[in-house]
C-alpha positions as CSV (number, residue, x, y, z in Angstrom):
1,X,101.8,55.3,67.0
2,X,101.0,57.6,64.1
3,X,97.9,58.8,65.9
4,X,100.0,60.2,68.7
5,X,102.3,62.0,66.3
6,X,99.4,63.4,64.3
7,X,97.8,64.6,67.6
8,X,101.0,66.3,68.7
9,X,101.4,68.0,65.4
10,X,97.8,69.2,65.4
11,X,98.2,70.6,69.0
12,X,101.4,72.3,68.0
13,X,99.7,73.9,64.9
14,X,96.8,75.0,67.1
15,X,99.2,76.6,69.5
16,X,100.9,78.5,66.7
17,X,97.5,79.7,65.5
18,X,96.6,80.9,68.9
19,X,99.9,82.8,69.3
20,X,99.3,84.5,66.0
21,X,95.8,85.5,67.1
22,X,97.0,87.0,70.3
23,X,99.9,88.8,68.4
24,X,97.2,90.4,66.2
25,X,95.5,91.6,69.4
26,X,98.8,93.2,70.5
27,X,99.2,94.9,67.1
28,X,95.7,96.2,67.4
29,X,96.4,97.6,70.9
30,X,99.5,99.3,69.5
31,X,97.4,100.9,66.6
32,X,94.8,102.1,69.1
33,X,97.5,103.7,71.3
34,X,99.0,105.4,68.3
35,X,95.6,106.8,67.3
36,X,95.1,108.0,70.9
37,X,98.6,109.6,70.8
38,X,97.7,111.5,67.6
39,X,94.3,112.5,69.0
40,X,94.9,113.1,72.7
41,X,98.7,112.9,73.1
42,X,98.6,110.1,75.7
43,X,99.4,107.0,73.5
44,X,102.5,105.8,75.3
45,X,100.7,106.1,78.7
46,X,97.8,104.2,77.4
47,X,99.8,101.3,76.0
48,X,101.9,101.2,79.2
49,X,98.7,101.0,81.3
50,X,97.3,98.3,79.1
51,X,100.5,96.2,79.1
52,X,100.8,96.4,82.9
53,X,97.1,95.5,83.4
54,X,96.1,91.9,84.1
55,X,94.5,91.6,80.7
56,X,97.4,93.1,78.9
57,X,99.9,90.7,80.7
58,X,97.7,87.8,79.8
59,X,97.5,88.8,76.1
60,X,101.2,89.4,75.9
61,X,101.9,86.0,77.5
62,X,99.5,84.2,75.1
63,X,101.3,86.0,72.2
64,X,104.6,84.6,73.3
65,X,105.9,87.9,74.7
66,X,107.3,88.1,78.2
67,X,105.3,90.9,79.9
68,X,108.2,92.5,81.7
69,X,109.1,96.2,82.1
70,X,111.6,96.2,79.3
71,X,108.8,95.1,76.9
72,X,106.5,97.9,78.3
73,X,109.2,100.5,77.6
74,X,109.7,99.1,74.1
75,X,105.9,99.3,73.4
76,X,105.9,102.9,74.7
77,X,108.8,103.8,72.4
78,X,107.1,102.2,69.4
79,X,103.9,104.2,70.1
80,X,105.9,107.3,70.6
81,X,107.3,107.0,67.1
82,X,103.8,107.2,65.7
83,X,104.3,104.7,62.9
84,X,101.3,102.4,62.5
85,X,102.0,98.7,62.7
86,X,101.0,97.9,59.2
87,X,103.5,100.5,57.9
88,X,106.2,99.5,60.3
89,X,105.9,95.8,59.3
90,X,106.0,96.6,55.5
91,X,109.0,95.9,53.3
92,X,109.0,99.5,52.0
93,X,109.3,100.9,55.5
94,X,112.1,98.5,56.4
95,X,114.0,99.4,53.2
96,X,113.5,103.1,53.9
97,X,114.8,102.8,57.5
98,X,117.9,100.8,56.3
99,X,118.6,103.4,53.6
100,X,118.3,106.2,56.2
101,X,120.6,104.4,58.6
102,X,123.2,103.8,55.9
103,X,123.0,107.5,54.8
104,X,123.4,108.5,58.5
105,X,126.5,106.2,58.9
106,X,128.2,107.6,55.8
């Protein structure tokens, strides 16, 4: 009985690791599109083309993201802002954004 539970837990953990790996690929694609946007000015178009491609849809699905048009628009908006993923995911950036929103609301 415990072998079945251990096997299920192992498979679940492997699935989570796989999702994290594919999420890292999505973040790398976003960073590449941001770099293209700064260099050539076509970053949102590049990420949209990638996300709509067969490979992009597969990577998004494996990362646990539903590859629909709403997601594509969100990725395009993110790239349009020009903030790299490492900065956008940092605590300092989050605190700065919340402070700016609070100042805007006041």
